[in-house]
N, C-alpha and C positions, 0 to 999 in steps of 0.2 A: 808937563810932559806933553801934552797934545801941542804946544808952541813948538818944542823941539822937533817932534815929528814934521810938523808943517815946514820948518826950516830946513829939516834933512829932504823933504821931497823936492823943496824950491831949488835946493843946492844939487840935488840930483841932475833935475829938469836943466839947470842953467849948464852943468859939466855936458850933458848929453847934446845940448845945442851948440856948443862951442865945439864938440868933435864933429858934429854933422855939418857944422858952418866949415870947419877945416876939410871935411871931405868934399863938399862943394867947391870950395874956392881955393885952396892949397894955400891958404893964407896963415904961417904959423904963429900970428898974432892971436887966432882963435884957440889954437893949443895952450901958449902961454897962458893965456885967460883961464882957462879951464883949469890948468895945473895949479895958478894962484888961488882960484877958488877952492878948490880941493885941499891945499896947504891950509887955507886959513880956515876951512870949515873942519879938519881933523884938529887943529889948533884949539878952535873955539869948543870941540867936543869933548878933548882932554881936560880942558879947564872946568867945564860942566861936571864932568865924571870926577875930577880932582874935589870940587864943592860939594859933590853929593857924598864922596866918601869922607871928607870930613866932618860934614854933617852928622853921619852915622858913626863916625869915631867918638865925637863930642856928645851925643847921646847915650854912648855905651857908658862913658866915664861919668 
């Protein structure tokens, strides 16, 4: 769980840095990069949550 929190903080920093870089340069590639990071982070979070749910479901049965 600690590793997930560290990854979450790093993802938040990366997204924030991309948005700040866009505000300074007005280059849309930074927004695209931030959107991709957010998309893959959400996908990763869903996979981890699904695995945790399956783990709990298997223990119950």
